[in-house]
C-alpha positions in Angstrom: 79.8 99.3 67.4 82.1 101.5 69.5 81.3 105.0 68.4 84.9 106.0 69.0 85.8 106.1 65.3 83.4 109.0 64.6 82.9 112.4 66.2 79.2 112.6 65.4 76.3 111.0 67.2 75.1 108.0 65.2 72.4 106.5 67.5 69.1 107.5 68.9 68.3 105.0 71.7 70.5 103.6 74.5 69.5 100.6 76.6 70.9 98.1 79.1 70.7 94.4 78.4 71.2 91.6 81.0 73.4 88.8 79.5 75.0 85.6 80.7 78.3 87.2 81.6 76.9 90.4 83.1 75.2 93.5 81.6 75.7 95.0 78.2 74.9 98.4 76.8 73.1 98.7 73.5 73.0 101.6 71.0 69.9 101.3 68.8 69.8 97.6 69.8 73.4 96.9 68.8 76.1 96.0 71.3 78.5 98.7 72.4 82.2 97.9 72.0 85.4 99.3 73.3 88.0 100.9 71.0 89.7 97.4 70.8 86.4 95.9 69.7 85.7 94.1 73.0 82.1 93.8 73.8 81.1 96.1 76.7 79.9 93.5 79.2 80.2 94.8 82.8 79.7 93.1 86.2 76.5 94.7 87.3 73.6 96.9 86.3 74.9 100.0 88.1 77.9 100.2 85.9 75.9 99.5 82.7 73.4 102.1 83.6 76.1 104.7 84.3 77.7 104.0 80.9 74.3 104.1 79.2 73.6 107.5 80.8 76.9 108.9 79.5 76.1 107.8 76.0 72.5 109.1 76.2 73.7 112.5 77.4 75.9 113.0 74.3 74.9 115.8 71.9 75.5 115.9 68.2 79.2 115.5 68.8 80.7 112.8 70.9 83.0 114.0 73.7 84.9 111.0 75.2 86.2 113.3 78.0 82.6 113.6 79.3 82.4 109.8 79.7 84.6 108.8 82.6 82.8 105.6 83.4 83.1 104.5 79.8 86.8 105.2 79.8 87.2 103.2 83.0 85.3 100.3 81.4 87.6 100.5 78.4 90.6 100.2 80.7 89.2 97.3 82.6 88.2 95.4 79.5 91.0 96.2 77.0 93.9 96.4 79.4 93.4 95.0 82.9 91.5 91.9 81.8 94.4 91.0 79.5 97.2 91.5 82.1 95.6 91.5 85.6 98.6 90.0 87.3 101.0 92.4 85.7 98.9 95.4 86.7 98.4 94.1 90.2 102.1 93.6 90.6 102.9 97.1 89.3 100.5 98.7 91.8 101.7 96.5 94.7 105.2 97.6 94.0 104.2 101.1 95.2 104.3 99.7 98.7 108.0 99.4 98.6 108.4 103.1 98.1 105.2 104.4 99.4 104.8 108.2 99.6 103.8 107.9 103.3 107.1 106.4 104.2 109.4 109.1 102.9 109.5 112.0 105.3 111.1 115.4 105.2 114.4 116.0 107.1 113.4 119.6 107.9 111.8 121.9 108.8 110.5 120.3 112.0 107.0 121.8 111.5 106.7 119.9 108.2 108.1 116.7 109.8 105.5 117.0 112.5 102.7 117.6 110.0 103.7 114.6 108.0 103.7 112.4 111.1 100.3 113.7 112.2 98.7 113.0 108.9 100.5 109.9 107.7 101.4 107.9 110.8 97.7 107.0 111.5 97.4 105.7 108.0 100.4 103.5 108.4 99.1 102.3 111.7 95.7 101.5 110.1 97.4 99.5 107.4 99.4 97.6 110.0 96.3 96.6 111.8 94.0 96.1 108.8 96.4 94.1 106.7 99.0 93.0 109.2 101.4 94.9 107.1 103.6 97.4 108.9 105.5 99.9 106.7 108.2 101.9 108.4 108.8 105.6 107.7 112.2 107.1 107.2 113.6 110.6 107.0 115.1 111.6 103.6 114.8 110.1 100.1 117.3 107.3 100.4 115.6 104.0 99.7 114.9 101.7 102.6 113.6 98.2 102.1 110.3 97.4 103.8 109.5 94.1 105.4 109.1 91.5 102.7 106.2 89.7 104.5 104.3 93.0 104.9 104.7 93.8 101.2 103.6 90.3 100.2 100.4 90.6 102.3 99.6 93.9 100.6 100.4 92.3 97.2 97.8 89.6 97.8 95.2 92.2 98.6 95.8 93.9 95.3 95.7 90.7 93.3 92.3 89.9 94.9 90.6 92.8 93.1 88.4 92.2 90.1 89.3 93.7 86.7 87.0 96.6 87.2 88.1 97.2 90.8 91.8 97.0 89.8 91.2 99.5 87.0 89.8 102.0 89.5 92.5 101.2 92.1 95.2 101.8 89.5 94.2 105.5 89.3 93.9 105.9 93.1 97.4 104.6 93.6 99.1 106.1 90.6 97.6 109.6 91.2 98.4 109.6 94.9 101.8 107.8 94.8 100.7 105.7 97.7 99.4 102.1 97.9 98.2 102.8 101.4 96.2 105.8 100.4 94.6 103.6 97.6 93.5 101.1 100.2 92.3 103.8 102.5 90.2 105.2 99.7 88.5 102.0 98.7 87.8 101.2 102.4 86.3 104.6 103.1 88.8 105.2 105.9 88.4 109.0 105.5 86.6 111.3 103.0 88.2 110.9 99.6 89.2 114.6 99.4 90.9 114.4 102.7 92.9 111.4 101.5 93.8 113.3 98.4 95.1 116.2 100.5 97.2 113.7 102.4 98.9 112.9 99.1 99.6 116.6 98.5 100.7 117.5 102.0 104.2 118.6 100.9 102.8 120.7 98.0 100.2 122.3 100.3 103.0 123.2 102.8 105.0 124.9 100.0 101.9 126.9 99.0 101.6 128.1 102.6 105.2 129.2 102.6 105.6 130.7 99.1 102.1 131.2 97.7 100.2 129.3 95.1 101.5 128.5 91.6 98.3 128.7 89.6 99.4 126.4 86.9 100.5 123.7 89.4 97.2 124.2 91.3 95.1 123.7 88.2 96.9 120.5 87.4 96.4 119.3 91.0 92.7 120.1 90.8 92.5 118.0 87.6 94.2 115.1 89.3 92.0 115.5 92.4 88.9 115.2 90.2 90.3 112.0 88.6 91.1 110.6 92.1 87.5 111.2 93.2 86.1 109.7 90.0 88.3 106.6 90.6 86.8 106.2 94.1 83.3 106.5 92.7 84.1 104.0 90.0 85.3 101.5 92.6 82.1 102.0 94.5 80.1 101.1 91.4 81.6 97.6 91.6 79.6 96.7 94.6 76.2 95.1 93.9 
């Protein structure tokens, strides 16, 4: 029973059940399933309890947008679990064109701000993963060291299905593999890392004023970025 094929609440009780492969969520004693009919069996009780809380909080009408943990579980079970290597490779490829490596040519004040915010992150990755990525000015592609990219790729492949589903959002929303790693390793507060990904846009706002529509979209993405970091944290026992 998934509950995704109806808009009305059809259950009364929500519970968590420990099973051989992990923890399941039950609606009126029946196993919860994803939209693809995969049984919702998650790695630990924290994730199961968070999903159960989202279902229990629903009113008469089901609102999938109010269930971010459930949507993350759906992605992990219906998508990542079926193509873990492909998803990992796709995310690792961000390292070859990482946002932090492509710097402005001018003005010098923006160039300096990028260096101040982004160089320490690249230095951290070089030390933490033995993977030095080199920044360049301009948008012309510059190949990074193949060995460094391979070491980062191995780190991505080591994530579990649920970790990788959360990591996917961290990397794709920020445009940076390094910011994704920094987020899951708590290198800086998650909102500070998000602002690093928007450094150019924030600079433009300072110069020309805020575009309210663009700002609203950025705030939505920021919320999703923070949620993804919280989801990754749920993976730890």
